[in-house]
C-alpha positions as CSV (number, residue, x, y, z in Angstrom):
1,X,46.3,-74.1,43.1
2,X,45.1,-70.5,42.9
3,X,42.8,-68.6,40.6
4,X,44.7,-67.8,37.4
5,X,43.5,-64.7,35.4
6,X,45.1,-63.9,32.1
7,X,44.8,-60.6,30.2
8,X,44.9,-61.1,26.5
9,X,45.5,-58.1,24.3
10,X,46.1,-58.2,20.6
11,X,45.6,-56.2,17.4
12,X,43.0,-57.5,15.0
13,X,43.4,-55.2,12.0
14,X,41.3,-57.2,9.5
15,X,38.7,-58.9,11.7
16,X,35.0,-58.4,11.1
17,X,32.2,-60.5,12.4
18,X,32.2,-63.2,15.0
19,X,35.7,-64.2,16.0
20,X,36.8,-66.9,18.3
21,X,40.1,-66.2,20.1
22,X,41.9,-69.3,21.4
23,X,44.8,-69.2,23.9
24,X,46.7,-72.5,24.2
25,X,47.4,-73.9,27.6
26,X,50.4,-72.2,29.2
27,X,52.3,-72.8,32.4
28,X,52.1,-70.1,35.0
29,X,54.8,-70.5,37.6
30,X,55.5,-74.1,38.5
31,X,52.1,-75.5,39.1
32,X,49.4,-73.5,37.5
33,X,48.6,-74.3,33.9
34,X,46.3,-71.9,32.1
35,X,43.6,-73.7,30.2
36,X,42.7,-73.2,26.5
37,X,40.5,-70.2,26.4
38,X,37.7,-69.7,23.8
39,X,36.0,-66.4,23.7
40,X,33.5,-65.2,21.1
41,X,32.1,-61.8,20.4
42,X,31.6,-59.3,17.6
43,X,34.8,-57.7,16.5
44,X,34.1,-54.6,14.5
45,X,37.2,-52.5,14.8
46,X,40.9,-53.1,14.2
47,X,42.0,-51.8,17.6
48,X,43.4,-53.8,20.6
49,X,41.2,-56.5,21.9
50,X,41.4,-57.6,25.5
51,X,39.5,-59.9,27.9
52,X,40.0,-61.8,31.2
53,X,39.7,-65.5,31.5
54,X,39.5,-67.4,34.8
55,X,41.0,-70.9,35.1
56,X,39.1,-73.8,36.5
57,X,41.4,-74.1,39.5
58,X,40.5,-71.7,42.3
59,X,41.6,-71.3,45.9
60,X,40.9,-68.6,48.5
61,X,44.5,-68.7,49.5
62,X,45.8,-66.4,46.8
63,X,44.6,-63.3,45.2
64,X,43.7,-63.6,41.4
65,X,45.3,-60.3,40.7
66,X,48.7,-61.7,41.7
67,X,48.7,-64.0,38.7
68,X,47.7,-61.6,36.0
69,X,49.6,-62.3,32.8
70,X,49.8,-60.9,29.4
71,X,50.1,-63.0,26.2
72,X,51.1,-61.9,22.8
73,X,49.0,-63.5,20.1
74,X,49.9,-64.1,16.5
75,X,47.5,-64.1,13.6
76,X,47.5,-67.9,13.8
77,X,45.9,-67.6,17.3
78,X,42.8,-65.9,15.8
79,X,40.3,-68.5,14.6
80,X,37.1,-67.3,12.8
81,X,33.9,-69.0,13.9
82,X,32.2,-71.1,11.2
83,X,29.5,-68.4,10.5
84,X,32.3,-65.9,9.9
85,X,34.3,-68.3,7.7
86,X,31.3,-69.1,5.5
87,X,29.1,-66.0,5.1
88,X,27.1,-67.9,2.5
89,X,24.7,-68.7,5.3
90,X,23.8,-65.0,5.3
91,X,22.9,-64.7,1.6
92,X,22.7,-68.3,0.4
93,X,24.6,-67.4,-2.7
94,X,28.4,-67.1,-2.5
95,X,30.9,-68.7,-0.1
96,X,33.4,-66.1,-1.0
97,X,31.7,-63.1,0.6
98,X,33.3,-61.2,3.5
99,X,31.9,-61.6,7.0
100,X,29.5,-59.0,8.3
101,X,30.2,-57.7,11.8
102,X,28.3,-55.2,13.8
103,X,30.0,-51.8,13.8
104,X,29.3,-50.3,17.2
105,X,32.2,-48.0,18.1
106,X,33.4,-44.6,16.7
107,X,36.8,-46.2,16.1
108,X,35.2,-49.0,14.1
109,X,33.3,-46.4,12.1
110,X,36.5,-44.6,11.3
111,X,37.9,-47.8,9.9
112,X,34.8,-48.3,7.8
113,X,34.9,-44.7,6.4
114,X,38.5,-45.2,5.5
115,X,37.5,-48.0,3.2
116,X,35.0,-45.8,1.3
117,X,37.5,-43.2,0.1
118,X,37.9,-42.9,-3.7
119,X,35.4,-45.6,-4.6
120,X,34.0,-45.6,-8.1
121,X,30.5,-44.1,-8.6
122,X,29.8,-45.6,-12.0
123,X,28.7,-48.2,-11.5
124,X,27.7,-47.3,-7.9
125,X,29.7,-48.8,-5.1
126,X,27.4,-48.2,-2.1
127,X,24.1,-50.0,-1.5
128,X,22.2,-49.1,1.6
129,X,19.2,-50.4,3.6
130,X,17.9,-49.6,7.1
131,X,16.1,-51.5,9.8
132,X,14.3,-50.1,12.8
133,X,11.3,-50.0,15.1
134,X,8.5,-48.3,13.1
135,X,11.2,-47.0,10.8
136,X,10.2,-43.4,10.2
137,X,10.3,-40.0,11.9
138,X,7.9,-41.5,14.4
139,X,10.0,-44.6,15.1
140,X,13.7,-45.3,15.5
141,X,16.7,-46.5,13.4
142,X,18.4,-49.6,14.6
143,X,20.8,-50.8,11.9
144,X,22.1,-49.4,8.7
145,X,23.3,-52.0,6.2
146,X,26.1,-50.8,3.9
147,X,27.3,-53.0,1.1
148,X,30.5,-51.9,-0.5
149,X,30.2,-53.5,-3.9
150,X,33.9,-53.5,-5.1
151,X,35.0,-55.4,-2.0
152,X,31.7,-57.3,-1.6
153,X,31.8,-56.4,2.1
154,X,28.7,-55.7,4.0
155,X,28.8,-53.6,7.2
156,X,26.0,-53.6,9.7
157,X,26.3,-50.3,11.4
158,X,24.7,-50.3,14.9
159,X,22.7,-47.0,14.9
160,X,20.9,-48.1,18.0
161,X,24.1,-48.1,20.0
162,X,26.1,-45.3,18.3
163,X,23.3,-42.8,17.5
164,X,24.6,-39.7,15.8
165,X,28.2,-40.8,16.4
166,X,27.7,-43.2,13.5
167,X,27.3,-40.3,11.1
168,X,29.9,-38.0,12.5
169,X,32.9,-40.3,13.1
170,X,35.6,-39.0,10.7
171,X,37.9,-40.8,8.4
172,X,41.5,-41.0,9.6
173,X,42.4,-37.9,7.6
174,X,39.3,-36.1,8.9
175,X,38.0,-35.3,5.5
176,X,35.0,-37.6,5.4
177,X,32.1,-38.9,7.5
178,X,29.1,-41.2,6.8
179,X,27.0,-38.0,6.9
180,X,29.1,-36.3,4.2
181,X,29.0,-39.4,2.1
182,X,25.2,-39.7,2.3
183,X,24.8,-36.0,1.5
184,X,27.3,-35.9,-1.4
185,X,25.9,-35.5,-4.9
186,X,29.1,-36.8,-6.3
187,X,28.9,-40.2,-4.5
188,X,26.2,-42.5,-5.8
189,X,24.2,-44.4,-3.2
190,X,21.6,-47.0,-4.1
191,X,18.5,-47.7,-2.0
192,X,15.3,-49.7,-2.6
193,X,12.4,-47.3,-2.0
194,X,14.3,-44.5,-0.4
195,X,11.2,-42.8,1.1
196,X,11.0,-44.3,4.6
197,X,14.8,-44.5,5.0
198,X,15.2,-40.9,4.0
199,X,12.3,-39.9,6.3
200,X,14.0,-41.6,9.3
201,X,17.6,-40.3,8.5
202,X,16.4,-36.7,8.1
203,X,14.1,-36.6,11.1
204,X,16.5,-38.2,13.6
205,X,19.9,-37.2,12.3
206,X,19.4,-34.3,9.9
207,X,20.8,-36.3,7.0
208,X,19.8,-34.7,3.6
209,X,20.3,-37.5,1.2
210,X,21.8,-36.7,-2.3
211,X,23.2,-38.7,-5.1
212,X,20.5,-41.4,-4.7
213,X,19.5,-44.1,-7.1
214,X,16.2,-45.9,-6.3
215,X,16.0,-49.4,-7.6
216,X,12.3,-49.6,-7.0
217,X,11.7,-46.7,-9.5
218,X,14.2,-48.2,-11.9
219,X,12.3,-51.5,-11.9
220,X,9.0,-49.7,-12.4
221,X,10.3,-47.7,-15.4
222,X,11.6,-50.9,-17.1
223,X,9.0,-53.5,-16.2
224,X,6.9,-53.2,-19.4
225,X,7.6,-52.3,-23.0
226,X,4.7,-49.9,-22.9
227,X,3.7,-47.3,-20.3
228,X,4.9,-48.2,-16.7
229,X,2.5,-49.9,-14.4
230,X,0.9,-47.7,-11.7
231,X,1.7,-50.2,-8.9
232,X,5.1,-50.5,-7.3
233,X,6.8,-53.9,-6.5
234,X,8.4,-54.7,-3.2
235,X,12.0,-55.8,-2.8
236,X,11.1,-59.5,-2.2
237,X,9.0,-59.6,-5.4
238,X,11.8,-58.0,-7.4
239,X,14.4,-60.4,-6.1
240,X,12.2,-63.4,-6.8
241,X,11.4,-62.2,-10.3
242,X,14.6,-60.7,-11.5
243,X,17.6,-62.2,-9.6
244,X,18.8,-65.5,-11.2
245,X,19.2,-68.1,-8.5
246,X,19.3,-71.9,-8.5
247,X,16.5,-73.8,-6.8
248,X,18.6,-74.4,-3.7
249,X,19.7,-70.7,-3.6
250,X,16.1,-69.5,-3.8
251,X,15.1,-71.9,-1.1
252,X,17.8,-70.7,1.2
253,X,16.9,-67.1,0.5
254,X,13.3,-67.7,1.3
255,X,14.2,-69.6,4.5
256,X,16.4,-66.7,5.8
257,X,13.6,-64.3,4.9
258,X,11.0,-66.3,6.6
259,X,13.0,-66.7,9.8
260,X,13.5,-63.0,10.0
261,X,9.9,-62.2,9.4
262,X,8.8,-64.5,12.2
263,X,11.1,-62.7,14.6
264,X,10.1,-59.1,13.9
265,X,6.8,-59.0,12.0
266,X,4.0,-58.4,14.6
267,X,1.5,-60.1,12.2
268,X,3.6,-63.3,12.7
269,X,4.0,-63.0,16.4
270,X,7.3,-61.1,16.2
271,X,8.5,-57.8,17.5
272,X,10.6,-55.1,15.8
273,X,12.7,-54.7,19.0
274,X,14.7,-57.7,17.8
275,X,16.7,-55.2,15.8
276,X,17.7,-53.5,19.1
277,X,18.6,-56.7,20.9
278,X,22.3,-57.2,21.6
279,X,24.0,-59.4,20.8
280,X,22.2,-59.5,17.5
281,X,20.8,-62.9,16.8
282,X,22.3,-64.8,13.8
283,X,18.8,-65.0,12.2
284,X,18.4,-61.3,12.4
285,X,21.9,-60.7,11.2
286,X,21.3,-63.0,8.2
287,X,18.1,-61.2,7.4
288,X,19.8,-57.8,7.4
289,X,22.6,-58.9,5.2
290,X,21.0,-61.0,2.5
291,X,18.7,-58.5,0.7
292,X,21.3,-55.8,0.5
293,X,23.7,-58.3,-0.9
294,X,21.3,-58.8,-3.8
295,X,20.7,-55.2,-4.6
296,X,23.7,-54.8,-6.9
297,X,22.2,-57.7,-9.0
298,X,18.9,-55.9,-9.2
299,X,20.6,-52.6,-10.1
300,X,22.5,-54.2,-12.9
301,X,19.4,-55.8,-14.4
302,X,17.3,-52.6,-14.4
303,X,20.2,-50.4,-15.4
304,X,20.8,-52.5,-18.5
305,X,17.1,-52.1,-19.4
306,X,17.0,-48.4,-18.7
307,X,18.3,-47.4,-22.1
308,X,16.0,-44.4,-22.8
309,X,17.6,-41.1,-21.9
310,X,14.1,-39.7,-21.4
311,X,13.2,-42.3,-18.9
312,X,16.6,-42.0,-17.1
313,X,15.8,-38.4,-16.5
314,X,12.3,-39.3,-15.3
315,X,13.7,-41.8,-12.8
316,X,16.3,-39.3,-11.5
317,X,13.6,-36.7,-11.0
318,X,11.2,-39.0,-9.3
319,X,14.0,-40.2,-7.0
320,X,14.9,-36.6,-6.1
321,X,11.2,-35.9,-5.5
322,X,11.0,-38.8,-3.1
323,X,13.8,-37.5,-1.0
324,X,12.3,-34.0,-0.9
325,X,8.8,-35.4,0.0
326,X,10.3,-37.5,2.8
327,X,11.7,-34.4,4.4
328,X,8.4,-32.4,4.3
329,X,6.3,-31.9,7.4
330,X,3.2,-33.1,5.5
331,X,4.6,-36.5,4.7
332,X,2.2,-39.5,5.1
333,X,4.6,-42.5,5.2
334,X,1.9,-45.1,5.7
335,X,-1.2,-45.8,3.7
336,X,-2.4,-47.2,0.3
337,X,-0.9,-44.3,-1.6
338,X,2.6,-45.7,-0.9
339,X,1.9,-48.6,-3.4
340,X,1.5,-46.3,-6.4
341,X,4.3,-45.1,-8.6
342,X,4.9,-41.5,-9.7
343,X,3.8,-42.1,-13.4
344,X,0.0,-42.8,-13.2
């Protein structure tokens, strides 16, 4: 029997995240069955998907190219891997969430941008976080996490691979890019402590953020009945304090957090380069996804408390000031001053 190669090509319009493609055993000619093929990789765009698979029967007598064959695959041939079927392992909260694939081609970015057209801005639809190596003007951006709240879908955009292409890939109609969305005053985007993210986006990609809501400042403005505290809270503290979770949910959240920290935190023996390693490990993927998944819950809690028009204006102004400051040449993005709020 000779080497049997099969070329599989199919359209995967809805697939995101790890996908396992299976091809059932088929006869090639009279004596060469092709085995069941299992192939796993990140599918992040809806275009054609193709790969070669070599059978376990080989012989030097025949050329593999002589037995190349194309199979058509139906939707029933596409089987999601367990981590994609149950994204609750990423956030520990809901088994109904969409899977979170790595977006690493301009075509995939176009598909993502198409889903962002005409989304509501009140309440905000877009929640954003960034990961990187020394994330700042002096470091690099590795991944941009984008949660689209109405669909509860989280996209991990591979900035390390795409670079500026991630921000300039247009929507199908050519009217919108990620850059134009990030810079639009009319489209609300929610960050937690926008300072470092804005610094990195502006320095490396010329992104001038606008239409920003900063959850960290919302929390500070609503923490006490009296004057706000001078100290800022971090994201983990806000989640633990203000997101309602069962004991098991909180344990899972902490476990995912701890695994991620051990991988990238130098103080725990980790290395930030894990955000640039491809394929992205499942522990890093889970870490990237879970906090941004909880940001809408935090926003809802603090927005409900932010009833004073005066304080809403103060939060808006302080957020805009953070963005302006992050773009200045004199920015000091590290140091004890970063723990203080704007209302001392």
